C-alpha positions in Angstrom: 10.6 5.8 -19.2 9.7 7.4 -22.6 6.2 8.3 -23.4 4.2 10.2 -26.0 3.0 13.2 -24.1 0.3 15.7 -25.1 1.5 19.2 -24.2 -1.1 21.5 -25.9 -2.9 21.9 -29.3 -0.3 21.2 -32.0 2.4 20.0 -29.6 3.3 16.5 -28.6 6.6 15.1 -27.3 8.3 11.7 -27.0 9.6 12.6 -23.6 11.2 11.1 -20.5 8.6 10.8 -17.7 8.3 8.9 -14.4 7.4 5.2 -14.5 3.8 4.4 -13.4 3.3 2.8 -10.0 0.5 0.7 -8.5 -2.0 3.0 -6.9 -5.0 0.7 -6.2 -4.9 -3.0 -5.3 -6.7 -3.9 -8.6 -4.1 -2.1 -10.8 -1.5 -3.8 -13.0 1.5 -2.3 -14.7 2.2 -3.4 -18.3 5.6 -3.2 -20.0 4.5 -2.1 -23.5 5.6 -4.3 -26.4 3.9 -2.1 -29.0 0.9 0.2 -29.6 -1.2 1.7 -32.3 -3.1 4.9 -32.9 -6.7 5.9 -33.5 -8.3 9.2 -34.4 -9.1 9.8 -30.8 -5.4 10.2 -30.2 -5.2 13.1 -32.7 -8.3 15.1 -31.6 -6.5 16.9 -28.7 -3.5 17.7 -31.0 -5.8 19.0 -33.7 -7.8 21.1 -31.2 -10.9 19.0 -31.6 -11.0 17.8 -28.0 -10.2 20.2 -25.1 -11.0 17.7 -22.4 -7.5 16.2 -22.3 -5.2 18.0 -19.9 -1.7 19.1 -20.8 1.0 16.5 -20.0 -1.3 13.5 -20.4 0.3 10.4 -21.9 -1.7 9.5 -25.0 -3.1 6.2 -26.3 -5.6 3.5 -25.4 -4.4 0.5 -27.5 -1.4 -1.7 -26.6 0.1 -5.1 -26.1 2.7 -5.9 -23.5 3.9 -8.0 -20.6 2.7 -7.5 -17.0 5.6 -6.2 -14.8 3.6 -5.5 -11.6 0.3 -6.4 -10.0 -1.8 -5.0 -7.1 -2.3 -7.2 -4.1 -6.0 -7.8 -5.1 -5.1 -9.3 -8.5 -5.3 -13.1 -8.5 -5.9 -14.1 -12.1 -2.9 -12.3 -13.6 0.7 -12.5 -12.8 4.0 -10.9 -13.7 5.2 -12.2 -17.1 1.7 -12.6 -18.6 1.4 -11.2 -22.1 -1.8 -9.2 -22.5 -3.7 -7.0 -24.9 -5.1 -3.8 -23.2 -8.7 -3.2 -23.9 -9.5 0.5 -24.7 -12.4 0.4 -22.2 -11.6 0.2 -18.5 -14.3 -1.4 -16.4 -14.7 -2.2 -12.7 -17.3 -5.0 -12.9 -19.0 -3.6 -9.8 -21.3 -0.8 -11.0 -24.8 -1.1 -12.5 -23.5 -0.4 -16.0 -20.9 -3.2 -15.8 -23.6 -5.5 -14.6 -25.4 -5.1 -18.0 -22.1 -5.3 -19.9 -22.3 -1.6 -20.7 -18.6 -1.3 -19.9 -18.1 1.9 -22.0 -20.2 3.7 -19.4 -18.6 2.1 -16.4 -19.1 4.5 -13.5 -15.5 4.0 -12.4 -13.8 3.6 -15.7 -14.8 3.7 -19.4 -12.8 5.4 -22.1 -10.2 6.9 -19.7 -6.8 5.8 -21.0 -5.1 8.7 -22.8 -7.9 11.0 -21.7 -8.4 11.3 -17.9 -5.7 8.7 -17.1 -2.2 8.3 -18.6 -2.4 6.1 -21.7 -0.6 3.3 -23.5 1.8 5.3 -25.8 4.6 4.7 -23.4 7.2 2.1 -22.3 5.0 1.3 -19.3 1.3 1.8 -18.5 -0.8 1.5 -15.4 -4.1 -0.3 -16.2 -6.9 0.2 -13.6 -9.1 -2.8 -12.9 -6.5 -4.9 -14.6 -8.2 -8.3 -14.3 -11.2 -6.9 -16.2 -9.5 -4.6 -18.7 -6.9 -6.8 -20.4 -6.9 -10.3 -22.0 -4.1 -12.8 -21.7 -2.7 -13.7 -25.2 -0.2 -16.4 -26.3 3.4 -15.4 -26.9 3.5 -16.8 -30.4 0.9 -14.5 -31.9 2.2 -11.5 -33.9 1.9 -8.0 -32.4 0.3 -6.7 -35.6 -2.6 -9.2 -35.1 -3.2 -9.0 -31.3 -2.9 -5.2 -30.9 -6.0 -4.9 -33.0 -7.9 -6.5 -30.0 -7.6 -3.2 -28.1 -10.1 -1.3 -30.2 -10.6 -1.7 -34.0 -11.6 -5.4 -34.0 -14.2 -5.2 -31.2 -15.6 -2.0 -32.6 -16.5 -3.7 -35.8 -17.4 -7.1 -34.3 -19.6 -5.8 -31.5 -21.3 -2.9 -33.4 -21.9 -4.8 -36.6 -21.3 -8.6 -36.6 -23.1 -9.3 -33.3 -26.1 -7.3 -34.4 -26.7 -8.9 -37.8 -28.7 -11.9 -38.8 -26.7 -13.2 -41.8 -29.6 -15.3 -43.0 -31.1 -12.0 -44.0 -28.1 -10.1 -45.2 -26.5 -10.9 -48.5 -25.4 -7.4 -49.7 -23.8 -4.6 -47.7 -22.3 -1.2 -48.2 -19.6 0.3 -46.0 -19.3 4.1 -46.0 -15.8 4.9 -44.9 -12.5 3.4 -46.1 -10.5 3.7 -42.9 -9.5 1.1 -40.3 -13.0 0.6 -38.9 -14.4 0.2 -42.4 -11.7 -2.3 -43.2 -12.2 -4.3 -40.0 -15.9 -4.5 -40.7 -15.2 -5.5 -44.3 -13.0 -8.4 -43.2 -15.7 -9.8 -40.9 -18.5 -9.4 -43.5 -16.7 -11.2 -46.3 -16.0 -14.0 -43.9 -19.7 -14.3 -43.6 -20.2 -14.5 -47.4 -21.7 -11.1 -47.8 -21.2 -9.2 -51.1 -19.7 -5.9 -49.9 -19.4 -2.5 -51.7 -17.1 0.2 -50.3 -17.7 4.0 -50.5 -14.7 6.2 -49.8 -12.4 9.0 -51.0 -8.9 7.5 -51.0 -8.1 5.5 -54.2 -5.1 3.6 -52.7 -7.3 2.3 -49.9 -10.2 1.5 -52.3 -7.8 -0.5 -54.4 -6.8 -2.4 -51.3 -10.4 -3.3 -50.6 -10.9 -4.4 -54.2 -7.8 -6.6 -54.1 -9.1 -8.2 -50.9 -12.6 -9.1 -52.1 -14.8 -6.0 -52.3 -17.4 -6.4 -55.0 -17.3 -2.7 -56.1 -15.9 0.5 -54.9 -17.3 4.0 -55.3 -16.1 7.5 -54.5 -19.6 9.1 -54.4 -23.0 7.9 -53.6 -24.2 9.2 -57.0 -22.3 6.6 -58.9 -24.5 3.8 -57.5 -27.5 4.3 -59.9 -29.7 3.8 -56.9 -28.2 0.5 -55.6 -29.8 -0.7 -52.4 -28.4 -3.0 -49.7 -29.6 -5.3 -47.0 -27.0 -3.7 -44.6 -25.4 -0.2 -44.6 -22.5 0.5 -42.2 -21.6 4.2 -41.7 -18.0 4.5 -40.4 -17.2 8.2 -40.9 -19.3 10.5 -38.7 -17.8 14.0 -38.2 -20.9 15.7 -39.7 -19.9 15.0 -43.3 -23.3 13.9 -44.6 -22.6 10.2 -44.4 -25.6 9.4 -42.2 -27.9 11.0 -44.7 -26.1 9.2 -47.5 -26.4 5.9 -45.8 -30.2 6.2 -45.7 -30.3 6.5 -49.5 -28.7 3.1 -49.8 -31.1 1.2 -47.6 -33.3 -1.5 -49.2 -36.6 -2.9 -47.9 -36.1 -4.5 -44.5 -32.6 -3.0 -44.5 -30.4 -2.4 -41.5 -28.3 0.8 -41.0 -25.5 0.7 -38.4 -23.7 3.9 -37.6 -20.3 3.7 -35.9 -19.2 7.2 -36.8 -19.1 9.9 -34.1 -21.2 13.0 -34.7 -21.0 16.3 -32.9 -24.1 17.9 -34.4 -27.7 16.7 -35.2 -28.2 14.8 -38.4 -31.2 14.5 -40.7 -33.3 11.3 -40.6 -35.6 11.0 -43.6 -38.4 9.2 -41.8 -41.0 10.5 -44.3 -39.2 8.4 -47.0 -38.2 5.4 -44.9 -41.2 4.7 -42.6 -42.7 2.1 -45.0 -39.4 0.2 -45.6 -39.4 -1.6 -42.3 -35.8 -0.6 -41.6 -33.7 -1.1 -38.4 -31.1 1.4 -37.1 -28.4 0.6 -34.6 -25.9 2.9 -32.9 -23.5 2.4 -30.1 -20.0 2.2 -28.8 -17.9 -0.9 -28.2 -17.8 -2.5 -24.8 -14.9 -5.0 -25.4 -17.0 -7.9 -24.1 -16.0 -10.1 -27.1 -12.2 -10.2 -26.7 -12.1 -14.0 -25.9 -14.1 -14.7 -29.1 -11.9 -12.5 -31.2 -8.7 -14.0 -29.8 -10.0 -17.4 -30.7 -10.6 -16.2 -34.3 -7.1 -14.9 -34.5 -5.7 -18.2 -33.1 -7.7 -20.3 -35.6 -6.7 -17.9 -38.4 -10.3 -17.2 -39.2 -9.4 -13.5 -39.3 -6.1 -11.8 -40.2 -6.0 -8.5 -38.4 -2.5 -7.7 -39.6 -4.2 -6.7 -42.9 -5.4 -3.6 -41.1 -1.7 -2.5 -40.4 -0.2 -0.4 -43.2 3.2 0.4 -41.6 5.3 -0.5 -38.5 7.8 1.8 -36.9 10.4 1.3 -34.2 10.8 3.1 -30.9 13.2 5.7 -32.4 10.5 6.9 -34.8 7.4 7.4 -32.5 6.8 11.0 -33.6 7.2 10.0 -37.2 4.6 7.2 -36.7 2.2 9.6 -34.9 2.3 12.1 -37.7 1.8 9.4 -40.3 -1.9 10.0 -39.7 -1.7 12.8 -42.1 -1.2 10.2 -44.9 -4.8 9.3 -45.7 -3.6 6.3 -47.8 -2.7 4.4 -44.6 -4.9 2.3 -42.3 -3.4 1.5 -38.9 0.2 2.4 -37.8 1.9 0.2 -35.3 4.9 1.1 -33.1 7.2 -1.7 -31.8 9.1 -0.7 -28.7 
């Protein structure tokens, strides 16, 4: 089969590799219909993540059809169409018992890191019954592949934590796919949303799809304050500090961005404002809810997809991440 293989910093290859096989009785094999990329797929290539070993197949997001099942699998069968969740979980450990699937002691965020991932014609999914969701054949790839990561990241980290009787205004810092996914959920809940970003083409897209205002710097706001501020950037760019400036009284700050270094928390300025702060990673426990929202057309995840490539253009699709005007890229095999 063909797969997108990480060789070393600055080197990837769409190469011929051996097909995956069932190793454990709870495994399934998925024939991949299509996949997408996230920034985690670029960190090893950029030299920002040295934990991924050479010759690992990349990726943790995909949709496909089951082609083989282990002998312990009873609720899935060959021919089922599924979306692969980016978090693998065993449902046996203490973390899984509390739905803390991202910290599963036998799984977690392992596809494309410690286990071969989804950017391939076939992928082995450990604990298959827990780690995929069956999806109807009539739903578009561009919609359902967003179930793997970007939709539950926004839904679980923001929407499930917010009391919308108390939130009428929101600011999203970050104009990437996570920011857009969060935005689509918030406007569905009748929230007036402002966007802060650095890419005018993306900001124009937000504006055309219902954003109230867009800004390229925090200074433009003239001290605007919000009920909810969602920070989606991370990477030690000062966005957590900027988010604090935008919080109103009784405001909530939710940070989804990943930080490598300590950040400043201005408690001396915020202690009297009765604020709430949430952090956390997704646990993909909401996939049935999200699938129902796609089926009812309550949400339209295909809006997050900027471009679709075919199987002969996988490397071109991968390198499209350099174009900061794009949201998600999808590859159809």
